[in-house]
C-alpha positions, 0 to 999 in steps of 0.5 A: 907588353902586348896583346898578341903575346897574352892568353885568354883566360875565362874568370868565372864571377859571381854575380845576384844574378848567378855565375858570370864567365869573363874573358880576362887577358893572362898576365903575370902580375910581377913585372908591374908590381916591380915597376910599383915597388920603385914609386914613391909618390902618387903623382909618380903611380898615376903615372905608372898605372897610365904606362900600365894601361896604356900598354893595351889597345885602349879600345880593347881596355874599354871593352873589357872594362865595359862588360865588368860594369855590365855583368855588375861584378865590379863588387870585384874591384870595389876594395880599390875605390874603397882605397881611393876614397883614403888616399887623401888621408895616405898621400903625404904621410902614409903612401907607402902603407896605402901602396902596399895595401893596393899591390895585395889587392892588384895581386888578388885581384881576378882582373888582369892589371890594366883593368884594375889600374884603369879602374883606379884611375878613373876613381883618382880623376874624380877626387883629383881636385880635392885631393890637391886643393891648394889655397895658394894665389898661384899654385902649381898644377904640373909637372908632376912626378917622372916615370919612364919618360912621362909627366902627369899634369892637372887639366886646363881651365875652362877656356873663353871660347869653351862654351861656344865651341860645345855649342857648335859642336867643336870638341876640345883636342881634336885640333890639337896636334896630338890628339889620338881618339884612343887617347886614355886622356880622352877619359879624365877630366881633370888630369893628363899624363903626357908622353915627353917626346911630344915635346920637342925637349921642352918642359911645360910649367903650368900654373893657376891664378885662383882669382875669377875674373868674370869675362863671360861676355867680353874680354877688354885690352889696351896696347902701348906701342910706347914710341916710335923713336928707339929707346934701345938699340943693339951693339954688333960684334964684327968677329962673333956675328952676335949682337946684345941690347943696350938703353939708351941711358938719357931715355930710360926715365922718360921710357919708365913713365911712359909705362906707368902713364900707359897703365893708368890710362888702361884702367881708366878706358876700362881696359882688362888687359894691357900688353907693351911690345918687347924690351919694353922694360928696363933694369930699373922698370920692374921695381918702379912698375910694382911700386906703382901697383902697391900704390894704387887701386885698380877698378878694371885693369886685371893683367899687364904683360909688360914686354922684356928686359933685356940684361945679362944676355937674357932676354925675360918677359914678365906677367903682373897683376894689377897688385903687383904679384909676378905671374910668369917669367919666361925667358925667350928661346929663339934668338932674333937674327938679322942681316946687315947690309953694310956688313953684308954679315947676319948677326944673331942675338946673343942671349942664353937658350939653355932654358927649356921651361915654357911657363902656362898659366890658367886662369878663370874665366880666361883659360890657359895662356901663354907669353912668348916673345917675338922669335918664339912665335915662329919656333913651330916646335914651341907652338906645337907645345902649347897645343899639346898642352891645349892652350887658349889664348898665346900672347905674344911681344915683338920688336920687329920691323916683319910680321908676316911670318907673325900673322900666318902663324896666328891665321894657323892656330885660329883655324887649325887648333881654336888658338887665339893669339894676342901681339903688341909690337912698336912703331921704333922696330921700323926703319922710317924708309920702310912700307906701312906693312909691319902691325903693332898689334893684332889680336887673331882668334877662332871663328866657329861655325856649322862644327869648323873652325875658321879665324877672324881677325878682330883688330889689326893696326899698322905701324904708325912710324911714317905718320909721326904725331906729336904725341905718340908717348901717350899712344895707346890702342884698344880693342874688344873681344867679344864671346859672340865671335 
């Protein structure tokens, strides 16, 4: 629907100050009502209203709406307002009846469909939190509904650096790749509608973890490289040029104990977040760790990014709270590849990559986070989706002898999009004869000065593969992220 194909009509609006003449676009509302007839829930209804408004030039929408407000003719939209105030009652049991009442008001209204839709969206935005309130420990925040390749999401929890960004005149969103000064989403505080075409075939899934963490001043991190000798190896198929991962049986028990010791030590050292490398878990680890959390109380440790488990052609990361609640399971999307000089062949990780879901988690006190696995962090399409979803922190578990591209990506995300990256790698991934240029961990954050974003590394530690010590299994590194930069 284009403005160019419409006629302007003059509508007389009766107000306390007399008759006000407004220019209103003359549009046949039948097409929009027909679309609404197919809508069966409030989520899809919101998307339908959004699409109606987005079809217009948004500056024209705002201009016309402002004229209506300034002319004090808002009374002609009051019935939409009253309907929306009763939406929480109609949400579950009587949405169909409620929708028909809204359509009747649209048909009677002197204003165009996009004005009625925009006014309704603004009012819905004001009751979203009440309308969709949930007491669940982990609750869903999207996607909801589906219409014409659009999906509805609830907006993110304020991030760790949110206030600092405001103080430095960094407007949240301008750094994201999809930011549009004229986007309708900029008008809403509590929800946004995403065009799935910008997601490169991936499906973001947003969750919220209800406990609020008081991380206003700082977050304390722990990193455990676990070992500088491999606890798993690769099995190469020379015919298919694929490889699988095999855990070394005689090392499994000791390796799991190393993880439990790292968890205990992190809490003793007053760390809030522990990050382990890729492949840290085996098929027995998750149950052992969860029982350990159930049986012990932790005073400072809140979140454990437990690395990944390679099993049945799946490389899956696991984020668990310190009370044993599983918060994120994420399958690796991009197979790792390496060149074997002896075979003169490139071998790729034999994992199933059909699952395109990317899980994001909102945590009050931290913001929106995502947990990526090694090569996924080097995939531009995936970091683009992270930007579209306004992520604050990207946590990465890696098992690699080359972190240069990851370091470059982290620097770009910090200074271009205001995104922080926390990466954990293992010294075991680095060959003995390799130069010591691979990070075992780093934290890259945005730095803000005079309205500009810069990047700043608060931690960078190189692999200690070439510096064997007697106690590498108990090796753990600490870093503190302060909100003053």
